[in-house]
N, C-alpha and C positions, 0 to 999 in steps of 0.2 A: 373547356373545349370538348366537342363533338367528336366521336368516334369518326376517324377518316381525314380530319381535318390535317392540312400538310404546312408544315414551317419549314421550307427549303425541302432538304433531303429526308426530313423527318416526318413520319406518318405516324400520329397521334392514335394509341388503340384502345386505352381504357385509363380511367382517374385511379390515381394510387392513394390520395391524400391531398387535403387542404388545410389550412390554416392561415394564420393574420401574417404569415412570412412568405407565404406563397403556396401555390398549387402544384402538385407533382402529379406527372403522366408517364404510363409505360408507351414507349415509342419504338418504332422500327426505323434503323438507319439504314437506307437503301444502298446508300454507296459501300458501306462495310458490312452489310449483311449482318448486323448483330442488333441485339435490342440493349434498349437505353433507358434510362429514366429522364426527363425534362422537366425542370422547374422554371414557372413562369410566375410573375407576379399578379394577384389577383385583379381583376380587369378595373376597380374602383381606385386603385392605386397605381396602374401600369404606367402613367404617365407622370407620377411624382417624381421628382429627380432625387429625392433625397432616398425614396425606397430604390431606384434604380442603383445611386450609389451604394447602398447597402447589399443590392445583389451582387454587385461587382467585388465589395469587399468578401463576401462570403466565398466568391469564387477565388480571390488570391488568398484565403486562409486555407482553404481544401488544398490548394495547390502547394503551400507551404510544408504539410503535415501527411506525409504518405505513410500509410501505415496498413497491413492487411486487416485489420479491425476497424477502419474507416473508411465510409464507402467514396472511392475516388472520384474526382472530377476530371472529364474530358477536354470540355471547352466552354466557351463563353460565346453565345451567338445572338444574332439580330437581324429577324426577318419582318418586312414591311411593318417597321415601328415597333415590334416583339421583341423585347430581349429577355433571353431565356439561358439557364445553364443546362450543359448536358453533361449528366453523370453515369455513374457506374450503376445498372440495374441491380439491385441486390435482392437475392431470393429468399424465398421465405416469409414469415409471419413478424410481426413485432412482437417484444416481449410483454408488452401490454394485452395483445391478444392472446399468447401463452397463458397470461395470468389470470383470463376470465375463468379457467377452471380451478382457480385456486393456486396455492404456493406450489413452488418448485421442489423436486428433491433436493437435498442438501448438497450432494456431489454436483448436479448439475447446474445448481445455483452459484456454487463456486466456481465451475468451469466458466459460466457466462461472466460471472463478476471479474474474474481474473482478466479475461479478454477486453474488458470495458476499463479495468484500471490501467493495462497496457496501453490501449489506445489512448487515454487521457494523459499518461506519463508523456507520451511523444508531443501531443498538443501543447502541454504546459512546457515543454522542453523548448516549445517554438514562441513561447510568451502569449498563447492564445487561449483563454478559457471560453468554455462551451456556454454556459449560463441558463441552458435548457435541458441540462440531462435528466432523462425520465424513461419510462418504459417504451412510452410512443415513439422515441427516437432511438431505438435500440432493434435493430432487426437481427433475428436469430434462424440461422437457415437447418434445413433438416439434418445436416450432419453435426449440427450444434456451434457453429462458427456464428460469432456475434459480430455485429458493425455497429458502430454509432453513426448517426445520421444527424440532417439538419444543422447546420453551422450558421442558421441564420441570425441567432442573438449573438454569436460568439464575438469576442472583442480581444484586440490585444491588451494585456495587462497594464492599467495606466500605472504612472510613476506613483510612489507615494507621496501623498499630499496632495494629488489630483482629486477634484471632484467629480461625483458621477452627472453627466450630462442628462438635465433635467428632461430633455427632449428625446432620449433614449428610452425605448421601453426595456423593461427587465424581465418580462415574461409574458404570457397571455393571460389576462386576468379576466377574461370573460365570464360573467356570470347570468345565471338567470332573474326573472323579475324577482324571485323569492330570495335571493341572494345565493344559492347553492352554487358552489364552486365547479367550473366546467376546465377552466386551464390548468397552468402548472404551478400554480401557488404553492400545492402540496409539496412540491419538490424544491422549494426556495428555501436559500439560507435566512438565518435571521437579519443580516447585514444587507442581504438582497432585497427584502421587505421593507427594510428602512431606508433604501435607496443609497446605501454608503457605498464608499470605493471596494471593488471587488478586487480579488484575486484569486488564486488556484483554489484556495480553501473554500468558495463557494461551490465550486464544482465535487471537492471532497464530502461535504455536505450532502448534496444532490446524490452522490453515489452511495451514501450510507443509507438514504432513503429508498433508492432502488433495491440495495441488497435486502434492507428490512421487509421491502414488499414480495421480493423474490423467494424470503424464507418462511414468511408469515402468511401471505395472501392478503394483507391488510398494508393499509398507510399510516406511517406512527403519528402524523399529525392530523390526520383529518376529522372535522368535526361539520356542523349541522348548515353552520355560515361561514362567510368569510371574514368576519370579523372575530369569531371563535377560532377559526383556523390559524390565523395571524397571532392571536394571543397564545394557542398552544406552541406554535414554531417558537415564539419568544421566551416562553415560561415553563412550558409542560415537558415531562420526561415521556417517550415512547412508553408502551406498555411491554417491558423486556419478558415477560413471562408468555409473550404470545408465540416466542422463539422454540422451534421443536425440540423436545429433550435432546437428540443427539447432536444439536448444533456445537462444533467445537468451540473450546474456551478462547482460543485466538481469535474465533470470529466474535464473538461476544464482544471481546476485548475492543477489536476492529471497529464494530458499530457504534460503541460507546466513544470512542475518541473522534470517528467520523462526525458524529452528532452532538458535540460539544457545543453549546451557544456561542462561547465567547471563541472567536478565530483563532486568537493566541494559545488558546488552550486545545486546538482541535489538531487531528493528523495534517502535519504540515504539506505533504504530498501525495501522490500516486505511488510512487515507490515504495512508500510505507506501507501501503497497503496490499502491494505484492508480496512483501516479506510476510504478512499477517495471513495471506491466503496460503503461500507456499508451507509456512509452519503447518497450517491445519491439514494441508494435502499428505505433507510429509508425517505428520503423527497417525495419520487414517492408513499409510501404507507400512508404518513402522512395524517389524515384526517384535513379538513379545521379548522381552528382554530376559537372558538367561539370568538364573540365580549365580550369584557371585561365588568363586569357588573357596573353599576355605579349609577344605582337608589338606595335610600333608600328601597325600596321593595325587590330588589334582595340583598341587603346586608343582610337586616334582616332575607330573607330566607335562606342565607348561615349560619348567625350565628346561627338560630336555627335548622338546620341540624347538625351543629357541636355539638350543646349542645345535641341533642339527642341521636348520637353517643355515646359521652362521658357518659352520663347517662346510657346507655345500657351495655356499656362495664364495668363500674363501678359494675352494678346488675351481671353481666357475672362473676367477678372477685370474689363477695361475694359469689356467690352462687357455684361455681366450685373450689374455691380455699381456703377454710375456714382455711385448716393447713397453710395457708402462699403459696405465690407464689412459682413457682420453675423456677429458670433461668436456661436457656441454653446457652452458650457463646460458639461460633464459631468465630474463627479468621484465618486469610489466609494473608501471606506477598505477596504483589503483585506488589513490585518494585522491580529492579536487585539492584546488590551489589553496593555500594556506599552511599555517605550520600545524602539524600531527604528530603526535607521540604515543609511548606506551602501549604499542600495538600488541593485541593477543588474539590467538586463532582459536577459534572453538575447538572442542574435541573431535567434532565430526568432520573437522576440515570443511565447514561450507560456509563459515561466517568470519570475518575480522572485526574487533572492536579496537578503537584506537581514540585519543582525545585530541580534539581540534580546538584551536584556539590558541591564546600566549599563554605563557605558563605564569606570568603575574596578573591576568586579567580573567575576563570571563571565557568559561571552557564549555564543552559540549562533548559527550560520549556517543560516538555514531556506531551503529553497528552497520556493516555492508556485508552484503552478499557477494560470494566472490564469483559465482557463475552468471551472474547477470549485473552486478554493478551497483543495483538498486540498496538505497541506505535508508536507515531509520535513525532518527535521533533519539536516545534513549535516557538521557540524563543531562541536566545543567547545572553547573557551580562552579567552583574554582578549587584548586589546589589537588585536581584530579589526578590519581596517580596508582599504579599497583593492578591494572586490571587483571582479573582471573576469572576463566572460566568454569561452571561447573561441568562436572563428566558427563551429564546428561545434556550438555550444551543449550539449556534452557535459561540459565542464569549467570549473571556477573557480579563479581565482589570488587568493589573499588574503594580507594581513600578518596576524600574529599571533605572540605569544610563543612563543618555544620553551622546552623544559623546564629549559633553562638560565638562562631568564628574559630572553634577548636578543629582538628583532624578527628573525622569518625569513619565506621565502615557500613557503606552502603550495599543493600542488595538490589538489584537492578534486572527486570525480565528483558529477554532478548526483544520483546514485542513491545518495549516501553511502558507505560501506564504510570502509576505511581510508586516512586523509590521508597523502600524502608530504609530507616537508620536503625542498623543492628548493634552498634558500639560506639559510644563516645570515646574514642580513643585513637590511638595511633598503634600498628603493630608491624612490627619489622617483616613478619612471616604470616602468610595465609594458605592453608592446604585444604580442600574441598575432601570429604569422606567420599569413598567411591560410590555410595549410592545417592550422592547429592542432597543428603538429609541436614548436614552440619558441615561445620567447617572448623579445623581448629588455628588456633592463634595463640601469640604470646604476649604476655603483659605481667605488669608488677614490678616490684624491685627483684623479688627471686625467680623471674623469668617462669611466670607460670605458665604450662602449656593447658590450655582448656579448649573444648568445644562448645560451639554455638548454634543451637537449632535454628535452622532458617525459616521455619514455620512460625516459631515463636520467640525468636530473637533473643531466648534466655540461655544462660550459661548451660548447657546439659551436663557437663562433668569437667572435674580437674585433674588432668591426666598425671601430671607431675611437677613438682617445684624444685629447681635447683638454683646454684647461684648465679650470679649477672655475669653477662658476656660469654655464657657457656654453648648457648645455641647459636648455631651456624645456619641451619636451615630447617623445614618441615617438610614432608611429604608422607603419602599414604601408598601401602602396596595393595594391591587389587583385591587382596583378601582381607583388607581392613587392618592392617597393623601399621602403626605410626613409625 
């Protein structure tokens, strides 16, 4: 459309972008004195009933997912046979344009990634999948605010068992005459390239690709031709050595989990991605840990300080609560529907782990962020019990049945990933060492107390061996005494 063209009260000012799903223009709303974005269908398909239906569907989806990191829709209008969307005009430039000069600094990439994940978490909560998540559909303003754009390919998640509609495009697959890819195949999941039923995990894959590009400046599966690219998506691993040296370990693990070929092995939802990013940002801002106190002088000082606090608190209660203390109770349900048990709060007070499922059937261990409510499945099995956080809040010990059917002790990261079977057997007591390097456990006919190194899984030492039924509990002092 030419500059100056009028669509009712809107004056077209300049083109902003064009693709198979529509043309977008910057326009001026003369009635409300504001600038907006106008999206219309390309002229060649403007009269196609199916394409008009898709435009209307995009409008309804945008109206269903209000979020500060998703471009808002104002209205759907029609003037002289031209049907168009009136949307929020997002200032800034696309992430694709930002990446033309190379990779982003790690902190900036994580800030943008967190906003994308938060936006997609809300979309998925409304059962909407984007199906075309890529840097060209993410806008970044000068203050670092990211917004997800263009839900033209978005769909409501199909029920399980439903087949993909062969008439539905899954992405722009335009290529030059030599086969060089121009479209968004580079961000498509393996199941999307095969035309299979899609759910939110296809967006998780695309998100992983976007984050890889943001951190490295290169696309993880790009090859010279379309056929080679599809083959890489289906079979090849990204070159993980391209990630900058300072990339947090949690982000490396996040990318690996996002880019699993099998959707069943992939990160299940965007709430998990938020946990990984939060972990990376928390680690970056975490002050250096102080060495553990071990001298008698330090222990005495700590005990004296605790005693003083208790005395002051008791005095305060006497002076201010002579008529008896007033107790205020507040409670809040934090788990989803279904049976949940064995809760355990992390040492830093930010996470809660619990077992979800039935006591005699399949179970999963879930880690939930107490501030945001986002959760991550970190373990699946049966017979799960005895969840115990490490003092640094990075690891969980738990009992569960091994593949052989016996009870064992598993070590699981707060971020999920591959669990480790550390001991084939059940222990009544588990107690972490203060530095989180090992844990103490009991076993054997003579109730031996031994420590197990979490890095190797080997018994580090046997502390003592006494008769049965003598041990009632195990715990460690902050100074490292059992």
